[in-house]
Steps between C-alpha positions, in 0.01 A plus 500: 500500500664831386497817702215656311264203579584511857417867526176442308405224757575723796295776346212277432500361856515850652215602273279204606575581869436879483232513234205445752626780717504745225150383386350564833658852499393601154121511536504793745292321774625395834698176426668286742749685730857378485631490851851420617397141542383486145834624379661251726306211351571621147875532572516170676334326203728664252811429710390140564453444125840650409668290781351178360570588144859582584556188700346292221729656245802450713434135566425445143820662385698292739324178385545576134870579551571186704339275248699659224821468702423139573443435129843648420697321783311194618778413730445795724123444521494416869696818588290721280179354637608554853591859433166557317293367791697721750441814282135416432446454887667836562271678243195319647585607840547869396177470296315380809642755725397772266152353451455485881601874523247588242228313697589663828500849352125439451442424860711776650 
């Protein structure tokens, strides 16, 4: 996926998230009020989504690189697999920590 496609996907997602808010504000009547907790929920949802996407991309990149390296040098497959599992576990731990922080921001 090239850089333009990534930017297009991010713009589309942001449009889908914020389009209902602008629709309520456009008709001139009293729409829903956006409080601090509403913004916290929106921010936590966007943050959690970005965290999960980043973690998935990181683990996917590690997996694809490890399989490619094992195909080139099969004799080092065990060492490559061990390093891949350790790196994936570290990424998953950081992703889980960031996800918990996003969830806790909603309740504070």
